[in-house]
N, C-alpha and C positions, 0 to 999 in steps of 0.2 A: 693209486695215487696217495702219496704221503700226506699227512695232516699235521697242520701246525695251529697253536693257539696264540693269537696276537692280542694284547691288550693295549690301548692307547689312553694314557692318563692326561691330566691337566697341566703338565709341565710345559714350558714353552718348547716349540719343536714339533708340532703336529705333523709337519712335513716328513720327518723321519719314519713316523708309524705309516703314513700314507703310501710313502715310497716302498717301504718294506711290504706292505700288503700287495702293492702292484706287482713287485718283482716276485714274490712268493706264488701269487695266485696264478701266474703264468703257467705253472706246472704242478702245482700242489693245491691241496684244499686248505682253506683258511677259516677257522672259528675265529670271528672278530668281535671283540668286546670294547666298546667306546664309553669312557665315562662322560657324565654331564659336563664336567669341567673341560674336558678335551673338546667337546662340540663348540664350547664358548671360545676357547683358545684358537681353534680352527677358523672360526668366523673372524676373530680379531686379526690374526696373522696372515691368513690366506684369503679373507673375504669370500669364502665359499659357505654357502648355506648347507645345513645338515641334509636336507633333501636331495640337493645337488650332489653331495659327497656319496650318499646312498645309492643314487642312480648310476654313479660312475664305476661302481664296484661291478666286477665281472661275476659270472655264475659260480666260480669256484669259491666264493666267499659267502659265509653264513654270518649274519650279524646277529649277535644275542645281546640282551639287555643286560647291562651291568647289575641291574636289580634282580635278574632271574638266578637266584642262588641255587635253584634246583636244576640248572641246565646240565645237559650230558657232560659237558666239560667240567663239571664241578665234582665228578666222581672219579676217584682213582681207578676204577676198573675201565673206565672210558679213557681217561688220560694217558694210560700206559699204551694205548694204541696210537699215540701221536708222537711226533718227534720231539715235542716239547713246547715250552712257553717262552714267548718273547714279549716284554713289556717296552714299548718304544713310543714316545719317551716315558721314562718313568719318573713321577714326581717324588719328591722327598716324603711326602705324605704316605704315599704307596710303599716306598722303601721302608719306612718306619713300620708299617703295618705288617709287611712281609717279614722284617727282622724280629718282630715281637709276636708272631703267630696270630695276628688278628685277621678275621675274615668277615668284614661287615659288608662287603660287595663281592660280586663275582670275580673281578679281576684279582683282588686279594685271596679269595678262596682258591682260584686255580693256581696261583703261586704257591700257597700253602700246600696244596695237594701234590704239586710237582715236587716240592722239597721232600714230601714224606714218601712219595713213591719213587724217588731217586730219578726223575726225569730231568732232563736238561732245562734249567731255568736261566734267562738272560734278563737283566735289568738294565735298559739303556738310559742311564741317568743324564739329566740335562740341568745342571745347576753349578753355579760358581760364585763365590768361593764355598768350600765346604765348611760346615761347623764341625766340631768335635763329635757332636751327635749324630751328624750324617756319616762320619767316618766310622763310628762305632757301629752304626746300623748297617753299613756296607761290610764291615768285618764280620758281623753276625750272620749275614745272608751267605757270605763266602764260606765260612766255617760250616754252615748247614749244607753246602753243596752247590749254591747258586753262583752264577757268574754276574759279577757287576761291571759294566762297562761304560765309561764316560763317552758322551758323543763328541769326541775329539778327533777332527779330521787330521790326516797327515798331510804333507805337503811335497814328499818326494815324487809323486806322480804328476806334479806341476799343474795343479788345478786352475783352470781359467775362469770358471763361474761358480757360483753358489751351489748350483746343481752338481758339479763335479764333487765339491766337499760333501754334500749330502750323500752322493753315491758312494763316496769312499767309506763313510761310517756305516751305511747300510750294507755295503760289500762285506765289511769286516764282520758284521753280525751274520751274514749269511756263510761266511767262512766258518765261523764257529759251529754252525749247524750243517756244514758240508754240503751246502746247496751251491750248484755251479751257477756262475754269473760272469758278466763281463762289464761290471759297473766301473772298475778302475784298472789302471796299468799296475800291474805288480812289480814289486822290487826285484831287479835282476843283478844287483851288485855292482 
């Protein structure tokens, strides 16, 4: 069973991380790290309590505290055995920390280790408009080997619901990691 590390930060769009974990954990193992701010956003945006969310996760998901800087996934020797790291959604705070090599929590540490070990790292940013500082931080992460993807749904698949738009974005993330899915209708020309 392939392993992924997923971080969910306090940017608006907790639903992206939740949907990603649901989809990945159908056939893969997920090390999940959720920031305190993300739990606050989850309650505000989705009216879901932390305990409800944790109970909803299947057995292929290991939840790790963002404060546990010594977790297995913080080590390069362990992280190299995974398919990579996805932060969805990724706050501008986390983007800035990753771009500048800061590791004050586990999500930031895992991203830093992914870059140094040349593991695939994707930051699904959820903010608009961007400041020049945001753009410069994206550039730094990309030059270091990371992928920065905005949570921007396409419309060629003719979405009918918000869930269709969420599935499109999550499907594009899964495409980057070569994970099979049927979340959206692909462009056929």
